[in-house]
N, C-alpha and C positions, 0 to 999 in steps of 0.2 A: 764294629769299631773301625775308625778311620786311621788309627795310628797304633804303634806298638808302645807299650808302657811297662815299667817295672812295677810289680803288683803291690809292694809295700812302700810307704813313704818313710825312708830313713835317711841318715846323713850320707849314705853312699851315692845318692843321686847328685850330690854336689861334686862336680869334677875336681880332681886333684890338680895341683899346680902343674904336674907333669902332663896330665891329660890336656889341660888348657894350652900349654906351650906347644905340644906336638900337633894338636888339632889346628892351632893358629898357623904354625909353620907350613902345614900341608894344605891349607886353604888357598895357598898361592900355587897356581897351576905349574909355573916353572919349576918349583920344588918337587912337584909330583913327577914331572916329565924326566927329571934327572935320574929317577929310580925306575919309574914305569916306562921303560924305553919302548915297549911294544904296545903301549896303549891298552893295557888290561882294563883300565877304567872305562874305556870306550865300549868294551864288550858288556860290562855291567850296565852301562846306560842303555845299551841296545837290547836288553833282555825282553822287555815288553813287546817290542816289534818282532823279535825272534819268535816269541810264543805265538803271536798273531799269525806270522807266516807259516809256522809249523801246523797250527790248527787248520788254516786254510788249505795247506798242501794235503793234509790227511783227508780232507773232505772232497778235494777236487781230483786227487789221484784216481786214475782209472783202474778200479778193482777188477781183477779177472773173475770170470764166472765160476772158475774152479774153487774160489775161496767162499766158504760158507761159515755159518756160526759154529765155532769149535766147541767141543766138550771140555777142552783143557787148553791152556795157553802156557807156553814156556818161552821165556825171553833169554837168549844166550848173549852174554856180554860181560865186560869187566870195566872197572874204573869209571871214568866220566861217561862212558857209553851205557853203563848199567844203572847208575843212580836214578836216572829218569824212569827207567823201568821199575825200579823199587817203588817210586811214587805211584806209578800206575797200578802196580800190584797191591799196594796198600789201599788205594781208593777202591779197587775192584773187590777186595775182601769185604768192604763195607756195603757194596752195592749189587753184587751178583753171585749167583750160585756156581758160576763157572770159575774154577780155580785158575789163578794167574800167578805163576811163580817165576823167579829169576834164578838162572844157574850161572855160576862163575867158574866153570871148569871145562875140561875137554870132552867129557862124556855126558850123555843125557840119560834120563830114566827110560824105561820101556815106552815105546810110542805106538800109535795106531793112526789110521787115516782120519780120525776125528780130532786129532791133536794139531794145534797150530804152533809152529816153532818160528819165532821172530829172532833173527840174528842181527844184533845191533853193534856196529863198529864205526866210529867216527871216521877213522882213517881208511877202513876197509882192509887193514893189514893185521888185525888182531886174531891170532891163532885160536884163542879161546872162543871166538865167535864163528870162525870159518869152519873148524872141525865139527862142531855140533850141527852147523847148517848142512854140511855134506852128509853127516850121519842121519839127520832127519829126512833128507831127500831120499837116501837109500832105503829108509824104513817105510817110505810111502806116506809120511805125514805131510800136512800142508806146510809150506815153507814161505817165509817172507824175509828178504834182506833189506835192511835199512842202513844206509851208509852215504858217505860223500864220494865214494869211488873205490879204487884199489882192487885187491885180489878178491874181496867179497863181491864186488860188483861184477867182476869178470866171471866168477864162479856161477853167479845167478844167471847171467846172460848165457853162459855155456849150457846150463841145465834147462834154460827156458823157464826158470822159477820167477815168481813175482818179485819185483824190485822197486824200492822207493829211494831215490837219491835227492840230496839237498845240498845247499852250499852255505857255509858259515865261515867267516874270516876270523877265527879265534881258536882257542884251545878246545880239546874234547870236553873238558869239565865245564867250560863256559857255554856249551851247547845244550844245557839242560832244558831249554825251551823246546828244542826238537826232541830231546829224550823223553819229555813228558807229553806234550800236546800232539805230536804226530801219532804215536801209537794209541793215545787216548781217542783221537778222532777215528782211527781205523777200527779199533775195537768197538766203539759205539756204533759205527756203521754196520758192523757184523752182528749187532744186536746183543752184545754182552751186558750192556747197561745203558741207561739213558742219562745223558748229560746235555743240558741245553746250551745253545750258543750264548744265551743271556748270562748263564753262570760263568762260562769261560771268559766272556768279555768283561765281566765284573772282576774276575781274578786278574786279568791283564791290566785293567785300569788301576787296580791296587798296586801292581808292580810298577806301573808308570809313576804313580804318586810317590812310592817309596824311593825310586831311583832319583826323582827330582829332589826329594827331601834330603837324601843322603849323598848327593853328588859332591858336596863339600863337607868336610868334617865339622865346620862351624858355620851356622847360619843365624843371623840376627843375634850374635853374641851367645848362642846356645850350642854347646857341643852335642853333636848328633849321637844317637844311641850306639851305632856301630863303632864310631870313633871313641866313645866312652868305654865300651867293652874292650876294645883293642888296647887301650892304655892300661886297663886293669889286668889283662892277661899277659902283658909284656913280661917276658922272663918267668912265666909261671906255667903250670901244667893244667890245662882245662879238663874238667870232667863234665861232659855234656849229657844231661838227663832229659830224655824226651818222654812226654806223657802220652801213653797209648799210641795212637797212630803217628804221633810226632817223633816216635823212635826213628823213622826214616829220615827226618830232619836232623836228628842228632848225628846220624851217620854222615849226612851231607856236611854238617859242621866239621866233623873230624877230617873228612877228605879235603875240604877247602883249606882248613888250617894247615894240613900237612903239605899240600901242593903249593898253595899260594904264599904261606907264611913260613914254611919249613919248620913247623911246630907240631909235635906229637900231642894228640888229644885223645881222650877215651870216651867213646859214645856208649850209653846204656839206655835202657827203656824201663819205665814204670808201667805195670806193677812188678815185672820180673826182678828188677833191681832190689826191690824191698824184700825179696825172699832169699838173697844170697850176698851179693856184692856190697850191699849197704853195711853189713857187719864189718867187713874189712875196711871200708872207706871211713867209717866213723871211728873205728878203733885206731886207725892210722892217724886221724886228726887228733884224737885224744893223746896219743904218744907225743906229738909235737907240742901240744898244750902242756903236758906234764913236764916235758924237758925244757920248756921255754924257748924252743927253737922256732925259726921262721917256717911257716907252713907254705910249701911251694904250690899247693893245689888251689884252684879256683873253680867253684861249681856254678854252672849255668843250667837252670831248670827251665825247659821250654814247655809252655802251657798255652791253652786256648779254650774259649768258651765251648766249641763243639766237642771237646774231649769228655769222656764219660765222667760224671760227677764224682764217682769213687776215686778215679785216678787223679782228679783235681784235688781232692782231699788228701790223697797220698802225697802229692807234690808239696802241699802246705806242711805236712808232718815231716816229710823228708828234709825240707829246708830247715825246719825247727831242730831236727837232730844234728844237722851240720853246724848250725849257729851255736847250739849249746856246747858243741865240741870245739868251738873256736875257729871253725873253717868258714871262710867267706863264701856265701851262696847268694846268687841273684836269681830271683824267680821272675821270669819274663813271660808275660802274656803276649803272644805274638799276634793276637787278633784274628779276624776272619769269622765268617758265619758258616762255612762248610769245611770238611776235612781238606779238600783240595786247596782252598783259599788259604787256610791256616798253614798247611805244609809249605806252599810256595812262598808265603810271607816269611816263614822261618828260614827257608833256604836262602832267600834273598838277603836276610839279615846276616846269615853266615858268610855269604860272598863279600859283602861290604865290610864286615868286621875283619875278615882275613886279609882283605885288600889294605885296609888302614894299618893293620898289624904289620904287614910286609913293609909298608912305607916307614913306619916307626922303627923297624928293625934294619932299614937300609937294604932291603932285599927286593930284587926284581920279582914281581908276583907271577910272571909268565913262565920263566924258564924252570925246567925240572930236570936238572943235569943228572941227578942220581938215577932217576927212573929211566932217562934216555940211555945211560950207560948200562943199566941192567938189561934193557931190551937188546942192546948190542951184544952183551955177554951171552944171553940165552939164545939168541939167533945163531951165534957162533959155536955154541956148545953141542956136544953129542951126548946122547943118552947112554948111561952105563948099562952093561948087559946084566 
């Protein structure tokens, strides 16, 4: 597939008057710049080139002889520095017998010399990456720091540990290209799995095409898909359902909507969702239906051709249950011919959707004042005895 599409032909494909009005307003760059003061849009447009630079860096970085194929890989990081690792771990689960896991905490599981710990921190100041890195080095595990600088870089240099640094003029969450393709290249060089340059370049070309297509919310009098979704979830609560390996994309959606649009969203994954939370979600929709009240939820189901056929069937039936309960559900096939391609397409759709939603809400998509304040609070706090 060369484009994303919504799987069923129904009247919701026709943009509402509000969707048309908002999309038209923000097709004028001056209107965008009044809200997007730090050019978050520019980082979205630069994603493909970022991915290309990250892939090349991973292949040209001088790997020390002490690094060898590990029997286990643990990536330590949080937030925007960890979501890329989630993508890598998801792809690795489908391609290699070597377990790749992501830890978002201060401590690590038991380690040995055959374990590789990658500490990923965009700023280099993330304590949940630095402490595990130091712990891994003390345990004699293979260590690798991936950062733009900061305390993590200084710690690696002091220890004489392997270090990869990169530059990106954007937020940590917008550096997903480095988060995915840099470790992907390094792990492929270590022999964990085979991924061809041709496949990676195809993914990057996909991202270039999508960025070009979605750079404006309206093109040739057609409202783009992210702009259309943004208008639909305005003032609503999104439930993001990822099919199989697209569960990682659902988590990316939730993160992007929270940080860029200041909107809480709930990410879930099929098939697990069908074994517990579906009961509450549909029962909740039925209550709104019985009471004649406005349902504040909006369901987005992320699907793709490489997903397991049973999970694709589950997505169809999940959508049917929501629609019968009166809850609006859009089933979106994100396209792609490989898991990596489908995941990156879904993540890119998340970024553009959250960007347009921020504009529609009059919110600067770059600033994260609440998170910044929390970081100041935790840095100044002392642990209770």
